[in-house]
Each structure stands twice: as structure tokens, then as C-alpha cells.
DODOGU-951251 format. One line per 2 residues: their letters; for each residue y, x, z of N, C-alpha, C. Coordinates in nm, 2 decimals. Each point is the difference from the previous one (the first is absolute). Layout:
BEGIN
A	Y,X,Z,Y,X,Z,Y,X,Z | ...
This chain:
BEGIN
MD	14.92,11.28,10.41,-0.03,0.04,-0.14,-0.06,-0.12,-0.06 | 0.04,-0.03,-0.13,-0.06,-0.12,-0.07,-0.14,0.03,-0.03
GG	-0.08,-0.10,0.04,-0.15,0.02,-0.03,-0.03,-0.06,-0.14 | 0.09,-0.05,-0.08,-0.03,-0.05,-0.13,-0.03,-0.15,0.01
SP	-0.03,-0.05,-0.11,-0.03,-0.14,-0.01,-0.14,-0.02,0.05 | -0.04,-0.13,0.04,-0.13,-0.03,0.05,-0.11,0.05,-0.10
LE	0.03,-0.02,-0.14,-0.10,0.04,-0.10,-0.02,0.15,0.01 | 0.11,0.08,0.01,-0.01,0.15,0.01,-0.08,0.04,0.12
RL	0.03,-0.07,0.11,-0.08,0.04,0.12,-0.15,-0.03,-0.01 | -0.02,-0.11,-0.07,-0.14,-0.04,-0.03,-0.07,0.11,-0.09
LR	0.07,0.04,-0.10,-0.06,0.10,-0.09,-0.03,0.13,0.07 | 0.09,0.04,0.10,-0.03,0.12,0.07,-0.12,-0.01,0.09
RD	-0.04,-0.12,0.03,-0.12,-0.02,0.09,-0.12,-0.04,-0.08 | 0.01,0.02,-0.13,-0.11,-0.05,-0.09,-0.13,0.07,0.04
RV	0.00,0.13,0.04,-0.12,0.07,0.04,-0.07,-0.07,0.11 | 0.08,-0.04,0.11,-0.06,-0.06,0.11,-0.06,-0.14,-0.04
IT	0.08,-0.07,-0.08,-0.04,-0.14,-0.04,-0.13,0.01,-0.09 | 0.00,0.10,-0.09,-0.12,0.02,-0.08,-0.13,0.03,0.08
IA	0.02,0.09,0.10,-0.11,0.04,0.08,-0.05,-0.12,0.08 | 0.10,-0.08,0.06,-0.04,-0.11,0.08,-0.07,-0.11,-0.09
GV	0.05,-0.02,-0.12,-0.06,-0.09,-0.09,-0.15,0.03,-0.04 | -0.02,0.13,-0.04,-0.13,0.05,-0.03,-0.10,-0.01,0.12
AA	0.05,0.04,0.12,-0.08,-0.01,0.12,-0.04,-0.14,0.03 | 0.10,-0.09,-0.01,-0.03,-0.14,0.03,-0.10,-0.06,-0.10
LC	0.01,0.03,-0.13,-0.09,-0.05,-0.10,-0.14,0.06,0.03 | -0.01,0.12,0.03,-0.13,0.06,0.03,-0.06,-0.06,0.13
LL	0.08,-0.02,0.10,-0.05,-0.05,0.13,-0.05,-0.15,-0.02 | 0.08,-0.08,-0.08,-0.05,-0.13,-0.02,-0.13,-0.01,-0.08
GW	-0.01,0.10,-0.09,-0.13,0.00,-0.08,-0.12,0.03,0.09 | 0.02,0.10,0.09,-0.11,0.04,0.09,-0.03,-0.12,0.09
LY	0.10,-0.07,0.05,-0.03,-0.11,0.09,-0.07,-0.11,-0.07 | 0.03,-0.02,-0.13,-0.07,-0.10,-0.08,-0.15,0.04,-0.02
IV	-0.02,0.13,-0.02,-0.14,0.04,-0.02,-0.08,-0.01,0.13 | 0.06,0.05,0.11,-0.07,-0.01,0.13,-0.03,-0.14,0.04
AG	0.09,-0.10,-0.04,-0.02,-0.14,0.04,-0.11,-0.06,-0.09 | -0.05,0.07,-0.10,-0.10,-0.05,-0.08,0.03,-0.05,-0.14
AG	0.13,0.00,-0.03,0.05,-0.03,-0.14,-0.04,-0.15,-0.03 | -0.01,-0.08,0.09,-0.03,-0.14,-0.02,-0.15,-0.03,-0.04
LG	-0.09,0.09,0.03,-0.14,-0.01,-0.04,-0.08,-0.07,0.11 | 0.06,-0.03,0.11,-0.08,-0.07,0.11,-0.06,0.09,0.10
MN	0.01,0.13,-0.02,-0.06,0.10,0.10,0.10,0.11,0.00 | 0.04,0.05,0.12,0.09,0.11,0.01,-0.06,0.13,-0.05
AW	0.08,0.10,-0.03,-0.05,0.12,-0.06,-0.08,0.08,0.09 | 0.02,-0.01,0.13,-0.08,0.08,0.10,-0.14,-0.05,-0.01
EM	-0.02,-0.13,-0.01,-0.14,-0.05,0.00,-0.06,0.03,-0.14 | 0.07,-0.01,-0.11,-0.06,0.04,-0.13,-0.03,0.15,0.00
TR	0.08,0.08,0.07,-0.03,0.14,0.00,-0.13,0.03,0.08 | -0.01,-0.07,0.11,-0.13,0.02,0.08,-0.12,-0.04,-0.08
VA	0.01,-0.12,-0.07,-0.11,-0.04,-0.08,-0.03,0.09,-0.12 | 0.10,0.06,-0.06,-0.02,0.09,-0.11,-0.06,0.13,0.05
LF	0.05,0.05,0.11,-0.05,0.13,0.05,-0.14,-0.01,0.07 | -0.03,-0.11,0.06,-0.12,-0.02,0.08,-0.07,-0.13,-0.04
PH	-0.05,-0.01,-0.13,-0.06,-0.12,-0.04,-0.13,-0.03,0.08 | -0.08,0.11,0.03,-0.13,-0.02,0.07,0.03,-0.04,0.14
QQ	0.11,0.04,0.06,0.03,-0.05,0.14,0.03,-0.15,0.00 | 0.07,-0.04,-0.11,0.03,-0.14,-0.02,-0.13,-0.08,0.00
TA	-0.10,0.04,-0.08,-0.12,-0.07,-0.01,-0.07,0.00,0.13 | 0.00,0.12,0.08,-0.06,0.00,0.13,0.06,-0.09,0.10
DM	0.13,-0.01,-0.01,0.08,-0.10,0.09,-0.05,-0.14,-0.03 | -0.01,-0.04,-0.13,-0.05,-0.13,-0.03,-0.14,-0.03,0.05
TS	-0.08,0.11,-0.02,-0.14,-0.02,0.05,0.00,-0.02,0.15 | 0.08,0.08,0.07,0.00,-0.01,0.15,0.05,-0.13,0.04
DM	0.10,-0.06,-0.07,0.06,-0.13,0.04,-0.11,-0.11,-0.02 | -0.09,0.02,-0.10,-0.10,-0.10,-0.03,-0.12,0.01,0.09
SG	-0.02,0.12,0.07,-0.12,0.03,0.07,-0.02,-0.10,0.12 | 0.11,-0.04,0.06,-0.01,-0.09,0.11,0.00,-0.15,-0.03
MD	0.00,-0.03,-0.13,0.00,-0.14,-0.04,-0.14,-0.06,-0.01 | -0.01,-0.13,0.03,-0.13,-0.07,-0.02,-0.01,-0.04,-0.15
MS	-0.09,0.07,-0.07,-0.02,-0.02,-0.14,-0.10,-0.11,-0.04 | -0.07,-0.06,0.10,-0.10,-0.09,-0.02,0.06,-0.13,-0.07
GM	-0.07,-0.04,-0.11,0.05,-0.12,-0.07,0.11,0.02,-0.09 | 0.04,0.13,-0.02,0.11,0.03,-0.09,-0.05,0.04,-0.14
DM	0.07,-0.04,-0.10,-0.04,0.05,-0.14,0.06,0.14,-0.02 | -0.08,0.10,0.03,0.05,0.14,0.00,0.02,0.04,-0.15
SG	-0.08,-0.05,-0.09,0.01,0.05,-0.14,0.14,-0.05,-0.05 | 0.03,-0.12,0.03,0.13,-0.05,-0.04,0.12,0.07,0.06
MD	-0.01,0.04,0.13,0.10,0.07,0.06,0.02,0.14,-0.06 | -0.12,0.06,-0.03,0.01,0.14,-0.06,0.07,-0.01,-0.13
MS	-0.04,-0.10,-0.08,0.06,-0.01,-0.13,0.15,-0.02,0.01 | 0.05,-0.08,0.09,0.14,-0.02,0.02,0.07,0.13,0.04
AM	-0.06,0.07,0.09,0.06,0.13,0.05,0.01,0.10,-0.12 | -0.11,0.00,-0.08,0.00,0.09,-0.11,0.11,-0.04,-0.10
AV	0.02,-0.13,-0.02,0.10,-0.05,-0.09,0.14,0.05,0.04 | 0.03,-0.02,0.13,0.13,0.04,0.05,0.02,0.15,-0.02
AT	-0.11,0.08,0.02,0.02,0.15,0.00,0.01,0.06,-0.14 | -0.08,-0.07,-0.10,-0.01,0.07,-0.13,0.06,-0.08,-0.11
EP	0.01,-0.13,0.00,0.04,-0.07,-0.12,0.15,0.02,-0.02 | 0.04,0.02,-0.13,0.14,0.02,-0.03,0.08,-0.13,0.02
RV	0.13,0.02,0.03,0.08,-0.12,0.01,0.04,-0.06,-0.14 | 0.04,-0.12,0.01,0.05,-0.06,-0.12,0.15,0.02,0.00
WG	0.05,0.08,-0.10,0.14,0.04,0.00,0.08,-0.11,-0.07 | 0.06,-0.09,0.08,0.10,-0.09,-0.05,0.14,0.06,-0.01
AA	0.09,-0.08,-0.04,0.14,0.05,-0.01,0.05,0.06,0.13 | -0.03,-0.07,0.12,0.05,0.04,0.13,-0.06,0.14,0.03
IW	-0.13,0.02,-0.03,-0.07,0.13,0.03,0.06,0.11,-0.08 | 0.02,-0.03,-0.13,0.07,0.10,-0.09,0.13,0.04,0.06
AL	0.08,-0.10,0.03,0.14,0.04,0.06,-0.01,0.08,0.12 | -0.10,-0.04,0.09,-0.02,0.07,0.13,-0.04,0.15,-0.03
MI	-0.09,0.02,-0.09,-0.05,0.13,-0.03,0.10,0.09,-0.06 | 0.08,-0.06,-0.10,0.10,0.08,-0.06,0.11,0.04,0.11
AM	0.03,-0.09,0.08,0.10,0.03,0.11,-0.05,0.10,0.09 | -0.13,-0.01,0.04,-0.06,0.10,0.09,0.00,0.14,-0.06
WW	-0.04,0.01,-0.13,0.01,0.13,-0.06,0.14,0.05,-0.01 | 0.09,-0.08,-0.04,0.14,0.04,-0.01,0.06,0.05,0.13
VM	-0.01,-0.08,0.10,0.05,0.04,0.13,-0.06,0.12,0.05 | -0.13,0.02,-0.02,-0.07,0.12,0.04,0.05,0.12,-0.08
MV	0.03,-0.01,-0.13,0.06,0.11,-0.07,0.14,0.03,0.05 | 0.08,-0.10,0.03,0.13,0.02,0.06,-0.01,0.08,0.13
AM	-0.09,-0.04,0.09,-0.01,0.07,0.13,-0.05,0.14,-0.02 | -0.09,0.02,-0.10,-0.06,0.14,-0.01,0.09,0.09,-0.08
MS	0.08,-0.05,-0.10,0.07,0.09,-0.09,0.15,0.01,0.04 | 0.06,-0.09,0.08,0.14,0.01,0.03,0.04,0.14,0.07
PS	-0.08,0.04,0.10,0.03,0.13,0.06,0.01,0.12,-0.10 | -0.09,0.01,-0.09,0.00,0.11,-0.10,0.11,-0.02,-0.10
AA	0.05,-0.12,-0.02,0.10,-0.03,-0.10,0.14,0.02,0.06 | 0.01,0.00,0.14,0.13,0.01,0.06,0.09,0.12,-0.04
PT	-0.06,0.12,-0.01,0.09,0.11,-0.04,0.07,-0.02,-0.14 | -0.07,-0.06,-0.09,0.06,-0.03,-0.13,0.11,-0.11,0.01
IL	-0.03,-0.10,0.08,0.09,-0.11,0.01,0.13,0.05,0.07 | -0.01,0.09,0.10,0.11,0.05,0.07,0.08,0.09,-0.09
LY	-0.07,0.08,-0.08,0.07,0.09,-0.09,0.08,-0.08,-0.11 | -0.06,-0.11,-0.05,0.06,-0.08,-0.09,0.13,-0.06,0.05
AR	0.00,-0.05,0.13,0.12,-0.05,0.06,0.11,0.11,0.01 | -0.04,0.12,0.04,0.09,0.11,0.01,0.06,0.04,-0.14
VH	-0.08,0.01,-0.10,0.05,0.03,-0.13,0.10,-0.10,-0.05 | -0.04,-0.13,0.02,0.09,-0.11,-0.04,0.14,0.01,0.07
RH	-0.01,0.03,0.13,0.13,0.01,0.08,0.08,0.11,-0.05 | -0.06,0.12,-0.03,0.07,0.11,-0.06,0.06,-0.03,-0.13
AL	-0.07,-0.07,-0.09,0.05,-0.03,-0.13,0.12,-0.10,0.01 | -0.01,-0.09,0.10,0.11,-0.09,0.02,0.13,0.07,0.05
AQ	-0.02,0.10,0.09,0.11,0.07,0.06,0.07,0.09,-0.11 | -0.08,0.05,-0.10,0.05,0.08,-0.11,0.06,-0.08,-0.11
GQ	-0.01,-0.14,0.01,0.05,-0.08,-0.10,-0.08,-0.01,-0.13 | -0.13,0.05,0.01,-0.09,0.00,-0.11,-0.05,-0.14,-0.03
IQ	0.00,-0.09,0.10,-0.05,-0.13,-0.02,0.10,-0.09,0.08 | 0.00,-0.13,-0.03,0.09,-0.10,0.06,-0.07,-0.10,0.09
DK	-0.13,0.01,0.02,-0.07,-0.09,0.08,0.05,0.02,0.15 | 0.04,-0.11,0.06,0.05,0.01,0.14,-0.11,0.01,0.10
LA	-0.11,-0.07,-0.02,-0.11,0.01,0.09,-0.12,0.07,-0.07 | -0.05,0.10,0.07,-0.12,0.07,-0.05,-0.12,-0.10,-0.01
PT	-0.05,-0.01,-0.12,-0.11,-0.10,-0.01,-0.13,0.06,0.04 | -0.01,0.05,0.12,-0.12,0.06,0.06,-0.11,-0.11,0.01
GV	0.04,-0.12,0.04,-0.09,-0.11,0.01,-0.06,-0.03,-0.13 | 0.08,0.01,-0.11,-0.06,-0.03,-0.14,-0.09,0.11,-0.04
FM	0.03,0.13,0.04,-0.09,0.11,-0.03,-0.14,-0.03,0.07 | 0.01,-0.04,0.12,-0.13,-0.02,0.08,-0.07,-0.12,-0.06
AG	0.08,-0.10,-0.04,-0.07,-0.12,-0.06,-0.07,0.03,-0.13 | 0.05,0.09,-0.08,-0.07,0.05,-0.12,-0.13,0.07,0.04
YL	0.01,0.08,0.10,-0.12,0.07,0.05,-0.11,-0.09,0.05 | 0.04,-0.10,0.08,-0.09,-0.10,0.05,-0.06,-0.09,-0.10
LV	0.08,-0.03,-0.11,-0.05,-0.09,-0.10,-0.12,0.07,-0.08 | 0.01,0.13,-0.01,-0.11,0.07,-0.07,-0.13,-0.01,0.09
WL	0.02,0.01,0.13,-0.12,-0.02,0.09,-0.05,-0.14,0.00 | 0.09,-0.10,-0.02,-0.04,-0.13,-0.02,-0.10,-0.02,-0.12
GF	0.04,0.06,-0.11,-0.09,0.00,-0.12,-0.13,0.07,0.03 | 0.00,0.11,0.08,-0.12,0.06,0.04,-0.09,-0.09,0.09
SV	0.07,-0.07,0.09,-0.07,-0.09,0.09,-0.07,-0.12,-0.07 | 0.06,-0.05,-0.11,-0.06,-0.10,-0.08,-0.13,0.05,-0.06
AA	0.01,0.12,-0.06,-0.12,0.07,-0.06,-0.11,0.02,0.11 | 0.05,0.05,0.12,-0.10,0.03,0.10,-0.07,-0.13,0.05
AA	0.08,-0.11,0.01,-0.06,-0.13,0.04,-0.10,-0.05,-0.11 | 0.03,0.02,-0.12,-0.09,-0.04,-0.11,-0.13,0.08,0.01
LH	0.01,0.13,0.02,-0.12,0.09,0.02,-0.08,-0.04,0.13 | 0.08,-0.04,0.10,-0.06,-0.04,0.13,-0.09,-0.13,-0.03
WL	0.06,-0.09,-0.07,-0.07,-0.13,-0.04,-0.13,0.03,-0.08 | 0.01,0.09,-0.09,-0.12,0.04,-0.08,-0.11,0.06,0.08
LE	0.04,0.10,0.08,-0.10,0.07,0.08,-0.06,-0.10,0.11 | 0.08,-0.09,0.05,-0.06,-0.09,0.10,-0.09,-0.10,-0.08
RE	0.04,-0.05,-0.11,-0.08,-0.09,-0.08,-0.14,0.06,-0.03 | 0.00,0.13,-0.04,-0.13,0.06,-0.03,-0.07,0.06,0.12
AF	0.05,-0.03,0.12,-0.07,0.03,0.12,0.00,0.15,0.03 | 0.09,0.08,-0.06,0.02,0.14,0.03,0.08,0.02,0.13
VT	0.09,-0.10,0.03,0.09,0.01,0.11,-0.03,-0.13,0.08 | -0.01,0.01,0.13,-0.02,-0.12,0.09,0.12,-0.08,0.02
AA	-0.01,-0.13,0.01,0.11,-0.08,0.03,0.05,0.01,0.15 | -0.10,0.03,0.09,0.03,0.01,0.14,0.08,0.12,0.04
TM	-0.04,0.12,-0.05,0.07,0.12,0.04,0.08,0.06,-0.11 | -0.01,-0.06,-0.13,0.07,0.05,-0.11,-0.02,0.15,-0.02
SS	-0.13,0.04,0.01,-0.04,0.14,-0.02,-0.12,0.01,-0.08 | -0.03,0.11,-0.06,-0.11,0.02,-0.09,-0.14,-0.02,0.08
QS	-0.09,-0.07,-0.07,-0.13,-0.01,0.06,-0.10,0.06,-0.11 | 0.06,0.08,-0.09,-0.08,0.07,-0.10,0.01,0.15,0.01
RW	-0.11,0.07,0.02,0.00,0.14,0.01,0.06,0.07,-0.13 | -0.04,-0.07,-0.11,0.05,0.06,-0.13,0.15,-0.02,-0.02
LS	0.05,-0.12,0.04,0.14,-0.02,-0.01,0.08,0.10,0.09 | -0.05,0.02,0.12,0.07,0.09,0.10,0.00,0.14,-0.05
GI	-0.12,0.05,-0.05,-0.01,0.13,-0.04,0.08,0.03,-0.13 | 0.00,-0.09,-0.09,0.08,0.02,-0.13,0.15,0.00,0.03
VL	0.04,-0.10,0.09,0.15,0.00,0.03,0.04,0.13,0.07 | -0.08,0.04,0.10,0.03,0.12,0.07,0.01,0.12,-0.10
IA	-0.09,0.02,-0.08,0.00,0.11,-0.10,0.11,-0.01,-0.10 | 0.03,-0.12,-0.05,0.11,-0.02,-0.09,0.13,0.03,0.06
AG	0.02,-0.04,0.13,0.12,0.02,0.07,0.02,0.15,0.02 | -0.11,0.07,0.04,0.01,0.15,0.02,0.03,0.07,-0.13
LY	-0.06,-0.04,-0.11,0.03,0.07,-0.13,0.15,-0.03,-0.04 | 0.04,-0.12,0.02,0.14,-0.03,-0.03,0.10,0.08,0.08
QL	-0.03,0.03,0.12,0.08,0.08,0.09,0.02,0.14,-0.06 | -0.09,0.05,-0.08,0.00,0.13,-0.06,0.05,0.00,-0.14
SP	0.03,-0.12,-0.06,0.04,-0.01,-0.14,0.14,0.04,-0.03 | 0.03,0.04,-0.12,0.14,0.03,-0.04,0.09,-0.12,0.01
LK	-0.05,-0.13,-0.03,0.08,-0.12,0.00,0.05,-0.02,0.15 | -0.09,0.01,0.09,0.03,-0.01,0.14,0.11,0.10,0.04
NA	-0.02,0.12,-0.04,0.10,0.11,0.03,0.13,-0.03,-0.06 | 0.01,-0.05,-0.12,0.12,-0.03,-0.07,0.08,-0.11,0.07
CL	-0.07,-0.11,0.04,0.06,-0.11,0.07,0.05,0.05,0.14 | -0.09,0.08,0.07,0.04,0.04,0.13,0.12,0.09,0.00
SH	0.02,0.08,-0.11,0.11,0.09,-0.01,0.13,-0.08,0.00 | 0.00,-0.11,-0.07,0.12,-0.09,-0.01,0.03,-0.05,0.14
CR	-0.10,-0.04,0.07,0.02,-0.05,0.14,0.04,0.10,0.10 | -0.04,0.13,-0.02,0.03,0.10,0.09,0.14,0.07,-0.02
KP	0.05,-0.03,-0.12,0.13,0.06,-0.04,0.10,-0.11,-0.04 | 0.05,-0.08,0.10,0.09,-0.11,-0.03,0.13,0.05,-0.06
TA	0.05,0.12,0.03,0.12,0.04,-0.06,-0.01,0.02,-0.15 | -0.11,0.07,-0.04,-0.02,0.02,-0.15,-0.02,-0.14,-0.06
FL	-0.08,-0.09,0.06,-0.02,-0.13,-0.06,0.13,-0.08,-0.02 | 0.08,0.00,0.10,0.13,-0.08,-0.01,0.09,0.07,-0.10
SR	0.01,0.13,-0.01,0.09,0.06,-0.09,-0.04,-0.02,-0.15 | -0.13,-0.01,-0.02,-0.06,-0.01,-0.13,0.01,-0.15,-0.05
HW	-0.02,-0.10,0.09,-0.01,-0.14,-0.04,0.11,-0.08,0.05 | 0.11,0.05,0.06,0.10,-0.08,0.05,0.07,-0.09,-0.10
RP	0.02,-0.13,0.05,0.08,-0.09,-0.08,0.09,-0.08,0.10 | 0.13,-0.02,-0.04,0.09,-0.07,0.09,-0.02,-0.15,0.00
HT	0.07,-0.07,0.09,0.01,-0.14,0.01,-0.14,-0.06,0.05 | 0.01,-0.13,0.01,-0.12,-0.08,0.06,-0.12,0.01,-0.08
LG	0.01,-0.02,-0.13,-0.12,0.01,-0.09,-0.05,0.14,0.00 | 0.09,0.10,0.00,-0.05,0.14,0.01,-0.08,0.02,0.13
AL	0.05,-0.05,0.11,-0.07,0.01,0.13,-0.14,-0.06,-0.01 | 0.00,-0.12,-0.06,-0.13,-0.07,-0.01,-0.10,0.08,-0.08
RL	0.05,0.05,-0.12,-0.09,0.08,-0.08,-0.04,0.12,0.07 | 0.09,0.07,0.06,-0.04,0.12,0.07,-0.10,-0.02,0.11
GA	0.02,-0.11,0.08,-0.10,-0.03,0.10,-0.14,-0.03,-0.05 | 0.00,-0.08,-0.12,-0.12,-0.03,-0.06,-0.07,0.12,-0.05
LH	0.07,0.10,-0.06,-0.06,0.12,-0.05,-0.05,0.08,0.11 | 0.07,0.01,0.12,-0.06,0.07,0.11,-0.12,-0.07,0.05
GA	0.00,-0.13,0.00,-0.12,-0.07,0.04,-0.12,0.03,-0.09 | 0.03,0.01,-0.13,-0.11,0.03,-0.10,-0.06,0.13,0.03
FC	0.08,0.10,0.03,-0.05,0.14,0.03,-0.08,-0.01,0.13 | 0.05,-0.08,0.09,-0.07,-0.01,0.13,-0.14,-0.07,-0.01
VG	0.00,-0.11,-0.08,-0.13,-0.06,-0.03,-0.10,0.10,-0.07 | 0.06,0.07,-0.10,-0.08,0.10,-0.07,-0.06,0.11,0.10
CC	0.08,0.03,0.10,-0.05,0.10,0.10,-0.11,-0.06,0.09 | 0.01,-0.13,0.04,-0.07,-0.04,0.11,-0.11,-0.11,-0.03
WM	-0.01,-0.05,-0.12,-0.08,-0.12,-0.03,-0.15,0.02,0.03 | -0.05,0.12,-0.02,-0.14,0.03,0.03,-0.02,0.01,0.15
LM	0.10,0.05,0.08,-0.01,0.00,0.14,-0.01,-0.14,0.06 | 0.08,-0.09,-0.07,0.00,-0.14,0.05,-0.14,-0.07,-0.03
AL	-0.07,0.05,-0.11,-0.13,-0.06,-0.03,-0.10,0.03,0.11 | 0.03,0.10,0.08,-0.09,0.04,0.11,0.00,-0.11,0.11
LF	0.09,-0.09,0.00,0.00,-0.11,0.09,-0.12,-0.09,-0.02 | -0.05,-0.01,-0.13,-0.12,-0.08,-0.02,-0.12,0.07,0.06
VG	0.00,0.12,0.03,-0.11,0.07,0.06,0.00,-0.02,0.15 | 0.11,0.02,0.06,0.00,-0.01,0.15,0.04,-0.13,0.05
GI	0.05,-0.09,-0.08,0.05,-0.13,0.05,0.15,-0.01,-0.02 | 0.04,-0.10,-0.08,0.14,-0.02,-0.03,0.08,-0.02,0.12
MN	-0.05,-0.07,0.10,0.08,-0.02,0.12,-0.05,0.09,0.12 | -0.07,0.10,-0.03,-0.05,0.10,0.10,0.12,0.09,0.04
LV	0.05,-0.02,0.12,0.13,0.07,0.04,-0.02,0.15,0.00 | -0.12,0.05,0.02,-0.03,0.15,0.00,0.02,0.05,-0.14
WV	-0.05,-0.07,-0.09,0.01,0.05,-0.14,0.15,-0.02,-0.05 | 0.06,-0.11,0.03,0.13,-0.03,-0.05,0.10,0.11,0.06
AG	-0.01,0.02,0.13,0.09,0.10,0.06,-0.03,0.14,-0.05 | -0.13,0.04,-0.01,-0.04,0.13,-0.05,0.05,0.02,-0.14
LA	-0.01,-0.09,-0.09,0.05,0.01,-0.14,0.16,0.01,0.00 | 0.06,-0.08,0.08,0.15,0.01,0.01,0.04,0.14,0.05
IL	-0.06,0.05,0.09,0.03,0.14,0.05,-0.02,0.10,-0.11 | -0.11,-0.01,-0.07,-0.03,0.09,-0.11,0.10,0.00,-0.11
VL	0.04,-0.12,-0.03,0.11,-0.02,-0.11,0.13,0.06,0.05 | 0.04,-0.02,0.13,0.12,0.06,0.05,-0.01,0.15,0.00
VE	-0.11,0.06,0.05,-0.01,0.14,0.00,0.01,0.06,-0.14 | -0.07,-0.06,-0.09,0.00,0.05,-0.14,0.14,0.00,-0.06
KA	0.08,-0.10,0.03,0.13,-0.01,-0.06,0.11,0.07,0.07 | -0.01,0.01,0.13,0.12,0.05,0.08,-0.02,0.13,0.07
FP	-0.12,0.05,0.01,-0.02,0.13,0.08,-0.02,0.11,-0.10 | 0.04,0.12,0.05,0.00,0.12,-0.09,-0.14,0.03,-0.06
AG	-0.10,-0.02,0.08,-0.14,0.03,-0.04,-0.07,-0.12,-0.05 | 0.08,-0.11,-0.04,-0.06,-0.13,-0.03,-0.09,0.01,-0.12
QW	0.03,0.08,-0.11,-0.08,0.00,-0.11,-0.14,0.06,0.03 | 0.00,0.10,0.09,-0.13,0.07,0.03,-0.08,-0.09,0.09
VG	0.07,-0.08,0.09,-0.08,-0.10,0.08,-0.06,-0.10,-0.09 | 0.07,-0.05,-0.10,-0.05,-0.10,-0.10,-0.12,0.06,-0.07
RA	0.01,0.12,-0.04,-0.12,0.06,-0.08,-0.12,0.02,0.10 | 0.03,0.04,0.12,-0.11,0.01,0.09,-0.07,-0.13,0.03
AG	0.09,-0.10,0.01,-0.06,-0.14,0.01,-0.08,-0.04,-0.12 | 0.04,0.04,-0.12,-0.07,-0.03,-0.12,-0.14,0.07,0.01
IA	-0.01,0.12,0.04,-0.13,0.07,0.01,-0.09,-0.07,0.10 | 0.06,-0.04,0.11,-0.07,-0.07,0.11,-0.06,-0.13,-0.05
LI	0.08,-0.07,-0.08,-0.04,-0.13,-0.05,-0.11,0.01,-0.10 | 0.00,0.10,-0.09,-0.11,0.03,-0.09,-0.13,0.03,0.07
AW	0.01,0.08,0.11,-0.12,0.03,0.08,-0.05,-0.12,0.07 | 0.09,-0.08,0.05,-0.04,-0.12,0.07,-0.06,-0.10,-0.09
GT	0.05,-0.02,-0.12,-0.05,-0.09,-0.10,-0.14,0.04,-0.05 | -0.01,0.13,-0.02,-0.13,0.06,-0.04,-0.11,-0.03,0.10
AT	0.04,0.03,0.13,-0.10,-0.02,0.11,-0.03,-0.15,0.01 | 0.09,-0.09,-0.02,-0.02,-0.14,0.00,-0.10,-0.05,-0.10
LL	0.00,0.06,-0.12,-0.09,-0.03,-0.11,-0.14,0.06,0.02 | 0.00,0.11,0.06,-0.13,0.08,0.01,-0.08,-0.03,0.13
V	0.07,-0.03,0.11,-0.07,-0.02,0.12,-0.04,-0.14,0.02
């Protein structure tokens, strides 16, 4: 039996190709994060420092306990250690590029799994429209759709890096762990994220993400530019749904793997599981309580 042209056989396998592409993109993102995103320390070590800062100090004290300190200028050494721990970095062009890339790759790693159902559905709808003769595009521009989605997250990453720079400059966030060292910042962000979880805007954006069929039928546009526009629109709804959850990275540590993985799981559950909306609302209540306790205790 004729299997058709190579192009037709490729189109029939677009689901497998799309799944493999999204999985590869997500895996590469996570590997980049675990490796430390070019920051000079792997994410496991940064996670340990963020979760157990007092243990880090104790380890340094223990290491120094056996040293002969006679004749050493201790005040100068203390000042140097404090400078490394607390002084903000000077953000040159290289640091800016590194931070934007770190945020963007992290968003790709965290958001790709929850975006996969919409990407797969887009590929399926395009294939069906092509079979029905409704469009003439020979290749489903699924990659263009995903590019539009990721470009929106790039814009978010630029804004996040700018906020990161500001918070670090004002000493609200440490340069070493990239986490909050202000009880007020932590409490306010936790409460704000919790309130946003319960807001109508969050619910409206989440509904678009949870109902990809309705989203595509309402906003569908053919051809490559249509795919790019549609992907960017989906990305905009996704950012609207999750931007305050991403702000929580400033509280627990931007490269804290526990926080990154936990937020990625919460986003996936919210968007893809039947009880996701209720889980998100429960998380919102928990965040409000946590933030209030942080401010009061």
C-alpha cells in the first residue's frame, strides 16, 4: 500500500514530533538550570545555600576554627566576607544578558509542560484544516506557534531581569542566593500572589489556558503569521495567569530547585488537571496565610 509522499508521512507523525520537540526543549532547559545557568555555582549548591543559610555560616565558622588566626587582620577579612555576601553586583552588559537568558530558559523549562496540550491541539487542528482543504499550508507551523508563545515569555524575562536588578541594587535580594533578605518583601509578595490567585483576572486567564479548544476556535488564524499571532496570544494569557507565581521566585530563591520545581508542578496542575482551579485557589489561601505570618511573626 502506498504510504504517501515523505511530506505526508511526516505530517502523520507530527504529534510524535511535536511531543519530542517540547520534551527536548523542556529537558534542555532543566539541564541548563541544574548546571547553574552560567552563574558559577550549580543549582544544587545554590538551593542548599538558599534553604539552609545558617548551616552555610556554621560551615564557614567550622572551617575557620582550626586556623591559626594570630597576626591576621581579622577586621579586614570580615569586611571582605561581608562584601561578598551582601554587596550587589555591578550589572554590565554580560550580566544583563546572562540574567535575561537565565530567566527565559527557566520560564521555558517551567511552562513548556503546561503549554504542551495547546501546542498539540494546534498541530491537530492545522492538520485537519489541511486535510479538508481549508488551508493550503503544506507544513503545520507548530514551531512558529511555539515561537510566538516563547517570545512573550522572553518579554516577561526582560521585565523580570529588570526587577531583579532593582531589588538587588536596593539590597532586598541577595546576590549570592538571589532570594529575599527582607521580611517585608517576602510577606508582601506572598500575600500579593495569594490574592492574585483568587482574583477574576487570574481566573479569566486560567480559563483560556484550561480550555485550549475554545481558545483556538475563537482566535484561530491561518498561515505563518496567524500561527505566530496565536502563539503570542496564548503566551499573553499564560503570563497573565502565572506572573505572580513567578514573582515568588524572589522569595525562595530564583535558582532554588525546590521552589522552581514546586511552582512548575503547581502551574501544571492548575492548567491540566480537573481540580486544578481549586488547587490554585487553595494555594492562594495558603500563600496569604504564609505571608501574613511572615509579616507578623
